Biopython code that builds the backbone (N, CA, C, O; Angstrom):
import numpy as np
from Bio.PDB.StructureBuilder import StructureBuilder

atoms = [
    (1, "UNK", "N", (136.692, 159.417, 51.422)),
    (1, "UNK", "CA", (137.312, 159.204, 52.465)),
    (1, "UNK", "C", (138.009, 160.128, 53.290)),
    (1, "UNK", "O", (139.186, 159.772, 53.327)),
    (2, "UNK", "N", (137.859, 160.949, 53.834)),
    (2, "UNK", "CA", (138.412, 162.393, 54.550)),
    (2, "UNK", "C", (138.485, 162.301, 55.462)),
    (2, "UNK", "O", (137.515, 162.267, 56.219)),
    (3, "UNK", "N", (139.764, 162.212, 55.834)),
    (3, "UNK", "CA", (141.086, 162.588, 57.692)),
    (3, "UNK", "C", (142.022, 162.839, 56.993)),
    (3, "UNK", "O", (142.683, 162.179, 56.191)),
    (4, "UNK", "N", (142.066, 164.662, 57.628)),
    (4, "UNK", "CA", (142.708, 165.610, 57.570)),
    (4, "UNK", "C", (143.970, 165.211, 58.721)),
    (4, "UNK", "O", (145.145, 165.576, 58.749)),
    (5, "UNK", "N", (143.153, 164.260, 59.687)),
    (5, "UNK", "CA", (144.143, 164.442, 61.412)),
    (5, "UNK", "C", (144.689, 163.071, 60.808)),
    (5, "UNK", "O", (144.975, 162.191, 61.621)),
    (6, "UNK", "N", (144.857, 162.819, 59.454)),
    (6, "UNK", "CA", (145.613, 161.888, 59.987)),
    (6, "UNK", "C", (146.898, 162.541, 59.744)),
    (6, "UNK", "O", (147.137, 163.632, 59.227)),
    (7, "UNK", "N", (148.038, 161.232, 60.445)),
    (7, "UNK", "CA", (149.403, 162.017, 59.879)),
    (7, "UNK", "C", (150.017, 161.042, 58.852)),
    (7, "UNK", "O", (149.368, 160.129, 58.342)),
    (8, "UNK", "N", (151.400, 161.316, 58.568)),
    (8, "UNK", "CA", (152.371, 161.263, 57.868)),
    (8, "UNK", "C", (153.053, 159.789, 58.549)),
    (8, "UNK", "O", (153.407, 159.530, 59.699)),
    (9, "UNK", "N", (153.056, 159.237, 57.694)),
    (9, "UNK", "CA", (153.259, 157.690, 57.741)),
    (9, "UNK", "C", (154.211, 157.810, 56.891)),
    (9, "UNK", "O", (154.089, 158.546, 55.911)),
    (10, "UNK", "N", (155.900, 156.724, 57.262)),
    (10, "UNK", "CA", (156.984, 156.301, 56.492)),
    (10, "UNK", "C", (155.804, 154.636, 56.449)),
    (10, "UNK", "O", (154.783, 154.231, 57.003)),
    (11, "UNK", "N", (157.368, 153.900, 54.824)),
    (11, "UNK", "CA", (156.391, 153.066, 54.545)),
    (11, "UNK", "C", (157.084, 151.781, 55.654)),
    (11, "UNK", "O", (156.869, 150.584, 55.467)),
    (12, "UNK", "N", (157.766, 152.220, 56.579)),
    (12, "UNK", "CA", (158.266, 151.199, 57.568)),
    (12, "UNK", "C", (157.113, 150.955, 58.336)),
    (12, "UNK", "O", (156.437, 149.928, 58.405)),
    (13, "UNK", "N", (156.955, 152.230, 59.005)),
    (13, "UNK", "CA", (155.680, 152.078, 60.228)),
    (13, "UNK", "C", (154.388, 151.678, 59.240)),
    (13, "UNK", "O", (153.311, 151.626, 59.834)),
    (14, "UNK", "N", (154.373, 151.523, 58.467)),
    (14, "UNK", "CA", (153.170, 151.638, 58.180)),
    (14, "UNK", "C", (152.972, 149.358, 57.696)),
    (14, "UNK", "O", (152.077, 148.514, 57.645)),
    (15, "UNK", "N", (154.121, 149.426, 57.532)),
    (15, "UNK", "CA", (154.161, 147.891, 57.395)),
    (15, "UNK", "C", (154.307, 147.054, 58.409)),
    (15, "UNK", "O", (153.847, 145.938, 58.647)),
    (16, "UNK", "N", (155.320, 148.070, 59.204)),
    (16, "UNK", "CA", (154.782, 147.219, 60.901)),
    (16, "UNK", "C", (153.607, 146.890, 61.510)),
    (16, "UNK", "O", (153.254, 145.802, 61.967)),
    (17, "UNK", "N", (152.772, 148.417, 61.454)),
    (17, "UNK", "CA", (151.591, 148.303, 61.406)),
    (17, "UNK", "C", (151.018, 147.262, 61.014)),
    (17, "UNK", "O", (150.312, 146.592, 61.768)),
    (18, "UNK", "N", (151.267, 146.915, 59.570)),
    (18, "UNK", "CA", (150.185, 145.695, 58.888)),
    (18, "UNK", "C", (150.522, 144.493, 59.438)),
    (18, "UNK", "O", (149.694, 143.637, 59.749)),
    (19, "UNK", "N", (152.259, 144.344, 59.633)),
    (19, "UNK", "CA", (152.064, 142.769, 61.188)),
    (19, "UNK", "C", (151.485, 142.795, 61.871)),
    (19, "UNK", "O", (150.457, 142.203, 62.201)),
    (20, "UNK", "N", (152.125, 143.591, 62.256)),
    (20, "UNK", "CA", (151.076, 143.850, 63.739)),
    (20, "UNK", "C", (149.480, 143.620, 63.832)),
    (20, "UNK", "O", (148.993, 143.378, 64.936)),
    (21, "UNK", "N", (148.601, 143.699, 62.599)),
    (21, "UNK", "CA", (146.876, 143.415, 62.484)),
    (21, "UNK", "C", (146.767, 142.298, 61.942)),
    (21, "UNK", "O", (145.680, 141.812, 61.631)),
    (22, "UNK", "N", (148.474, 141.451, 61.661)),
    (22, "UNK", "CA", (147.343, 140.227, 61.506)),
    (22, "UNK", "C", (148.031, 139.954, 59.875)),
    (22, "UNK", "O", (148.109, 138.804, 59.444)),
    (23, "UNK", "N", (148.553, 141.267, 58.973)),
    (23, "UNK", "CA", (148.217, 141.107, 57.892)),
    (23, "UNK", "C", (150.571, 140.064, 57.997)),
    (23, "UNK", "O", (151.562, 140.070, 58.727)),
    (24, "UNK", "N", (150.078, 139.450, 56.692)),
    (24, "UNK", "CA", (151.799, 138.499, 56.849)),
    (24, "UNK", "C", (151.902, 138.801, 54.769)),
    (24, "UNK", "O", (150.956, 138.872, 53.984)),
    (25, "UNK", "N", (153.537, 138.918, 54.450)),
    (25, "UNK", "CA", (153.861, 138.931, 53.759)),
    (25, "UNK", "C", (153.244, 138.051, 52.003)),
    (25, "UNK", "O", (154.262, 138.083, 51.311)),
    (26, "UNK", "N", (152.752, 137.759, 51.638)),
    (26, "UNK", "CA", (151.894, 137.101, 50.320)),
    (26, "UNK", "C", (153.308, 136.720, 49.363)),
    (26, "UNK", "O", (153.964, 135.681, 49.294)),
    (27, "UNK", "N", (153.472, 138.203, 48.589)),
    (27, "UNK", "CA", (154.812, 137.361, 48.140)),
    (27, "UNK", "C", (155.412, 139.230, 47.388)),
    (27, "UNK", "O", (154.799, 140.277, 47.599)),
    (28, "UNK", "N", (156.095, 139.159, 46.946)),
    (28, "UNK", "CA", (156.993, 140.510, 46.116)),
    (28, "UNK", "C", (156.756, 140.389, 44.668)),
    (28, "UNK", "O", (156.096, 139.503, 44.125)),
    (29, "UNK", "N", (157.325, 141.310, 44.135)),
    (29, "UNK", "CA", (158.098, 141.658, 42.582)),
    (29, "UNK", "C", (158.571, 142.983, 42.964)),
    (29, "UNK", "O", (157.974, 143.803, 43.661)),
    (30, "UNK", "N", (159.813, 143.099, 42.375)),
    (30, "UNK", "CA", (159.939, 144.294, 41.758)),
    (30, "UNK", "C", (160.113, 145.254, 43.929)),
    (30, "UNK", "O", (160.259, 144.794, 45.061)),
    (31, "UNK", "N", (159.962, 146.703, 43.307)),
    (31, "UNK", "CA", (159.356, 147.245, 44.627)),
    (31, "UNK", "C", (157.950, 146.812, 45.632)),
    (31, "UNK", "O", (157.653, 147.165, 46.774)),
    (32, "UNK", "N", (157.381, 146.059, 44.827)),
    (32, "UNK", "CA", (155.728, 146.179, 45.111)),
    (32, "UNK", "C", (155.824, 144.357, 46.022)),
    (32, "UNK", "O", (156.170, 143.232, 45.663)),
    (33, "UNK", "N", (155.371, 144.887, 47.120)),
    (33, "UNK", "CA", (155.008, 144.029, 48.708)),
    (33, "UNK", "C", (153.535, 143.456, 48.935)),
    (33, "UNK", "O", (152.799, 144.055, 49.720)),
    (34, "UNK", "N", (153.191, 142.590, 48.431)),
    (34, "UNK", "CA", (151.759, 142.271, 48.087)),
    (34, "UNK", "C", (151.591, 141.540, 50.020)),
    (34, "UNK", "O", (152.240, 140.580, 50.432)),
    (35, "UNK", "N", (150.609, 142.311, 50.817)),
    (35, "UNK", "CA", (150.247, 141.916, 52.401)),
    (35, "UNK", "C", (149.282, 141.167, 52.214)),
    (35, "UNK", "O", (148.733, 141.436, 51.146)),
    (36, "UNK", "N", (148.703, 140.150, 52.886)),
    (36, "UNK", "CA", (147.670, 139.233, 53.256)),
    (36, "UNK", "C", (146.991, 139.109, 54.437)),
    (36, "UNK", "O", (147.671, 139.197, 55.459)),
    (37, "UNK", "N", (145.823, 138.926, 54.544)),
    (37, "UNK", "CA", (145.700, 138.658, 56.128)),
    (37, "UNK", "C", (144.358, 137.592, 55.988)),
    (37, "UNK", "O", (143.447, 137.851, 55.201)),
    (38, "UNK", "N", (144.353, 136.706, 56.607)),
    (38, "UNK", "CA", (143.577, 135.960, 57.198)),
    (38, "UNK", "C", (141.985, 135.818, 56.790)),
    (38, "UNK", "O", (141.418, 134.913, 56.179)),
    (39, "UNK", "N", (141.614, 136.707, 57.197)),
    (39, "UNK", "CA", (140.167, 137.030, 56.169)),
    (39, "UNK", "C", (139.711, 137.564, 54.852)),
    (39, "UNK", "O", (138.571, 137.793, 54.446)),
    (40, "UNK", "N", (140.824, 137.699, 54.310)),
    (40, "UNK", "CA", (140.709, 137.425, 52.658)),
    (40, "UNK", "C", (141.376, 139.247, 51.893)),
    (40, "UNK", "O", (141.612, 139.596, 50.737)),
    (41, "UNK", "N", (141.474, 140.045, 53.352)),
    (41, "UNK", "CA", (142.153, 141.482, 52.436)),
    (41, "UNK", "C", (143.224, 141.717, 52.201)),
    (41, "UNK", "O", (144.029, 141.451, 53.093)),
    (42, "UNK", "N", (143.561, 142.096, 51.385)),
    (42, "UNK", "CA", (145.097, 142.476, 50.798)),
    (42, "UNK", "C", (145.201, 143.569, 50.145)),
    (42, "UNK", "O", (144.395, 144.248, 49.508)),
    (43, "UNK", "N", (146.929, 143.712, 50.519)),
    (43, "UNK", "CA", (146.806, 145.152, 50.206)),
    (43, "UNK", "C", (148.304, 145.129, 49.704)),
    (43, "UNK", "O", (149.200, 144.412, 50.150)),
    (44, "UNK", "N", (148.387, 145.955, 48.800)),
    (44, "UNK", "CA", (150.068, 146.351, 48.070)),
    (44, "UNK", "C", (150.392, 147.610, 48.431)),
    (44, "UNK", "O", (149.829, 148.680, 48.664)),
    (45, "UNK", "N", (152.152, 146.862, 48.388)),
    (45, "UNK", "CA", (152.381, 148.465, 48.722)),
    (45, "UNK", "C", (153.624, 148.312, 48.651)),
    (45, "UNK", "O", (154.373, 147.539, 49.248)),
    (46, "UNK", "N", (153.882, 149.391, 47.593)),
    (46, "UNK", "CA", (154.704, 149.940, 45.858)),
    (46, "UNK", "C", (156.062, 151.253, 47.242)),
    (46, "UNK", "O", (156.018, 152.126, 48.109)),
    (47, "UNK", "N", (156.934, 150.452, 46.492)),
    (47, "UNK", "CA", (157.641, 151.877, 47.905)),
    (47, "UNK", "C", (158.901, 151.702, 47.074)),
    (47, "UNK", "O", (158.931, 150.632, 46.465)),
    (48, "UNK", "N", (160.272, 152.749, 46.855)),
    (48, "UNK", "CA", (161.396, 152.927, 47.295)),
    (48, "UNK", "C", (162.265, 152.308, 47.809)),
    (48, "UNK", "O", (162.989, 151.355, 47.522)),
    (49, "UNK", "N", (161.981, 153.518, 49.280)),
    (49, "UNK", "CA", (163.099, 153.499, 50.473)),
    (49, "UNK", "C", (161.691, 153.736, 50.982)),
    (49, "UNK", "O", (160.645, 154.243, 50.577)),
    (50, "UNK", "N", (162.516, 152.669, 52.882)),
    (50, "UNK", "CA", (161.727, 152.733, 53.278)),
    (50, "UNK", "C", (161.348, 153.821, 54.589)),
    (50, "UNK", "O", (160.444, 153.625, 55.401)),
    (51, "UNK", "N", (162.140, 154.833, 54.574)),
    (51, "UNK", "CA", (162.073, 155.985, 55.108)),
    (51, "UNK", "C", (161.124, 156.413, 54.792)),
    (51, "UNK", "O", (160.410, 156.990, 55.613)),
    (52, "UNK", "N", (160.712, 156.266, 53.267)),
    (52, "UNK", "CA", (160.063, 157.351, 52.666)),
    (52, "UNK", "C", (158.385, 157.749, 53.157)),
    (52, "UNK", "O", (157.697, 156.863, 53.663)),
    (53, "UNK", "N", (157.787, 159.253, 52.934)),
    (53, "UNK", "CA", (156.516, 158.589, 53.706)),
    (53, "UNK", "C", (155.301, 159.493, 52.161)),
    (53, "UNK", "O", (155.235, 160.272, 51.210)),
    (54, "UNK", "N", (154.320, 158.092, 53.451)),
    (54, "UNK", "CA", (153.249, 158.385, 52.115)),
    (54, "UNK", "C", (152.912, 159.236, 51.486)),
    (54, "UNK", "O", (153.719, 160.061, 51.913)),
    (55, "UNK", "N", (152.208, 159.897, 50.593)),
    (55, "UNK", "CA", (151.731, 160.931, 50.346)),
    (55, "UNK", "C", (149.960, 160.794, 50.286)),
    (55, "UNK", "O", (149.516, 159.657, 50.124)),
    (56, "UNK", "N", (149.085, 161.820, 50.403)),
    (56, "UNK", "CA", (147.715, 162.177, 51.051)),
    (56, "UNK", "C", (147.177, 160.731, 50.514)),
    (56, "UNK", "O", (146.666, 159.911, 51.277)),
    (57, "UNK", "N", (147.303, 160.570, 49.494)),
    (57, "UNK", "CA", (146.635, 160.164, 48.041)),
    (57, "UNK", "C", (146.879, 158.566, 48.385)),
    (57, "UNK", "O", (145.888, 157.861, 48.570)),
    (58, "UNK", "N", (147.778, 158.182, 48.443)),
    (58, "UNK", "CA", (148.097, 157.166, 48.011)),
    (58, "UNK", "C", (148.131, 156.231, 49.958)),
    (58, "UNK", "O", (148.263, 155.043, 50.251)),
    (59, "UNK", "N", (147.977, 157.260, 50.691)),
    (59, "UNK", "CA", (147.829, 156.112, 51.993)),
    (59, "UNK", "C", (146.320, 156.311, 52.404)),
    (59, "UNK", "O", (145.789, 155.839, 53.410)),
    (60, "UNK", "N", (145.693, 157.144, 51.382)),
    (60, "UNK", "CA", (143.989, 156.737, 51.690)),
    (60, "UNK", "C", (143.902, 155.512, 50.864)),
    (60, "UNK", "O", (143.178, 154.793, 51.552)),
    (61, "UNK", "N", (144.214, 154.836, 49.778)),
    (61, "UNK", "CA", (144.090, 154.269, 48.957)),
    (61, "UNK", "C", (144.549, 152.819, 49.794)),
    (61, "UNK", "O", (143.838, 151.817, 49.714)),
    (62, "UNK", "N", (145.597, 152.834, 50.460)),
    (62, "UNK", "CA", (145.645, 151.496, 51.317)),
    (62, "UNK", "C", (145.040, 151.772, 52.405)),
    (62, "UNK", "O", (145.144, 150.725, 53.045)),
    (63, "UNK", "N", (144.416, 152.576, 53.093)),
    (63, "UNK", "CA", (143.537, 152.132, 54.115)),
    (63, "UNK", "C", (142.782, 152.603, 53.432)),
    (63, "UNK", "O", (142.785, 153.834, 53.439)),
    (64, "UNK", "N", (141.544, 151.746, 52.304)),
    (64, "UNK", "CA", (140.420, 151.298, 51.998)),
    (64, "UNK", "C", (141.038, 149.996, 52.296)),
    (64, "UNK", "O", (140.556, 149.393, 53.255)),
    (65, "UNK", "N", (142.017, 149.442, 51.659)),
    (65, "UNK", "CA", (142.569, 148.039, 51.418)),
    (65, "UNK", "C", (142.133, 147.050, 52.264)),
    (65, "UNK", "O", (141.524, 145.987, 52.140)),
    (66, "UNK", "N", (142.931, 148.122, 53.754)),
    (66, "UNK", "CA", (142.999, 147.377, 54.892)),
    (66, "UNK", "C", (141.347, 147.618, 55.740)),
    (66, "UNK", "O", (141.339, 147.364, 56.944)),
    (67, "UNK", "N", (140.408, 147.956, 55.279)),
    (67, "UNK", "CA", (139.492, 148.459, 55.292)),
    (67, "UNK", "C", (139.451, 148.582, 57.256)),
    (67, "UNK", "O", (138.523, 148.147, 57.938)),
    (68, "UNK", "N", (140.582, 149.209, 57.753)),
    (68, "UNK", "CA", (140.346, 149.727, 59.191)),
    (68, "UNK", "C", (139.580, 151.546, 59.738)),
    (68, "UNK", "O", (139.521, 152.727, 59.397)),
    (69, "UNK", "N", (139.312, 150.934, 60.391)),
    (69, "UNK", "CA", (138.499, 152.069, 61.058)),
    (69, "UNK", "C", (138.619, 152.855, 61.855)),
    (69, "UNK", "O", (139.037, 152.304, 62.874)),
    (70, "UNK", "N", (138.457, 154.120, 62.021)),
    (70, "UNK", "CA", (138.750, 155.177, 63.209)),
    (70, "UNK", "C", (139.133, 154.872, 64.218)),
    (70, "UNK", "O", (139.986, 155.596, 64.732)),
    (71, "UNK", "N", (138.672, 153.681, 64.930)),
    (71, "UNK", "CA", (139.779, 153.238, 66.298)),
    (71, "UNK", "C", (140.450, 152.408, 65.581)),
    (71, "UNK", "O", (141.592, 152.471, 66.035)),
    (72, "UNK", "N", (140.427, 151.566, 64.619)),
    (72, "UNK", "CA", (141.915, 150.888, 64.125)),
    (72, "UNK", "C", (143.223, 151.735, 64.562)),
    (72, "UNK", "O", (144.184, 151.585, 65.317)),
    (73, "UNK", "N", (142.756, 152.648, 63.723)),
    (73, "UNK", "CA", (143.889, 153.941, 63.289)),
    (73, "UNK", "C", (144.282, 154.119, 64.611)),
    (73, "UNK", "O", (145.333, 153.606, 64.994)),
    (74, "UNK", "N", (143.614, 154.747, 65.331)),
    (74, "UNK", "CA", (143.849, 155.135, 67.031)),
    (74, "UNK", "C", (144.668, 154.406, 67.616)),
    (74, "UNK", "O", (145.649, 154.814, 68.239)),
    (75, "UNK", "N", (144.280, 153.056, 67.441)),
    (75, "UNK", "CA", (145.257, 152.240, 68.006)),
    (75, "UNK", "C", (146.657, 152.053, 67.527)),
    (75, "UNK", "O", (147.703, 151.917, 68.160)),
    (76, "UNK", "N", (146.413, 152.081, 66.263)),
    (76, "UNK", "CA", (147.684, 152.094, 64.895)),
    (76, "UNK", "C", (148.483, 153.033, 65.883)),
    (76, "UNK", "O", (149.444, 152.645, 66.546)),
    (77, "UNK", "N", (147.965, 154.326, 65.903)),
    (77, "UNK", "CA", (148.621, 155.513, 65.960)),
    (77, "UNK", "C", (148.608, 156.562, 64.434)),
    (77, "UNK", "O", (149.184, 157.620, 64.181)),
    (78, "UNK", "N", (147.996, 155.995, 63.909)),
    (78, "UNK", "CA", (147.314, 157.301, 62.671)),
    (78, "UNK", "C", (146.678, 158.506, 62.346)),
    (78, "UNK", "O", (146.615, 159.215, 61.342)),
    (79, "UNK", "N", (146.155, 158.539, 63.662)),
    (79, "UNK", "CA", (144.377, 158.921, 64.228)),
    (79, "UNK", "C", (145.108, 159.614, 65.128)),
    (79, "UNK", "O", (145.933, 159.264, 65.971)),
    (80, "UNK", "N", (144.482, 161.082, 64.670)),
    (80, "UNK", "CA", (144.720, 161.846, 66.649)),
    (80, "UNK", "C", (143.167, 161.617, 67.376)),
    (80, "UNK", "O", (142.974, 161.964, 68.541)),
]
sb = StructureBuilder()
sb.init_structure("model")
sb.init_model(0)
sb.init_chain("A")
sb.init_seg("    ")
for serial, (resi, resn, name, xyz) in enumerate(atoms, 1):
    if name == "N":
        sb.init_residue(resn, " ", resi, " ")
    sb.init_atom(name, np.array(xyz, "f"), 0.0, 1.0, " ", f" {name:<3s}", serial, name[0])
structure = sb.get_structure()
């Protein structure tokens, strides 16, 4: 999944996007937050500061877990 047009996103922005799309905080363990969706999808977000920006590899991994398509990414504002 190569998306060169993806913009950088902070941890806080990503978490807000998850919550807007129906994910809820299921549990925490240290700096790892596990978010779940009613349809069974789950995403684990590991971070140290909410203002930190995800690297490309981490962002791609998180997006695979969310199963968002290009239309979803445009609506959220991650794709130009």
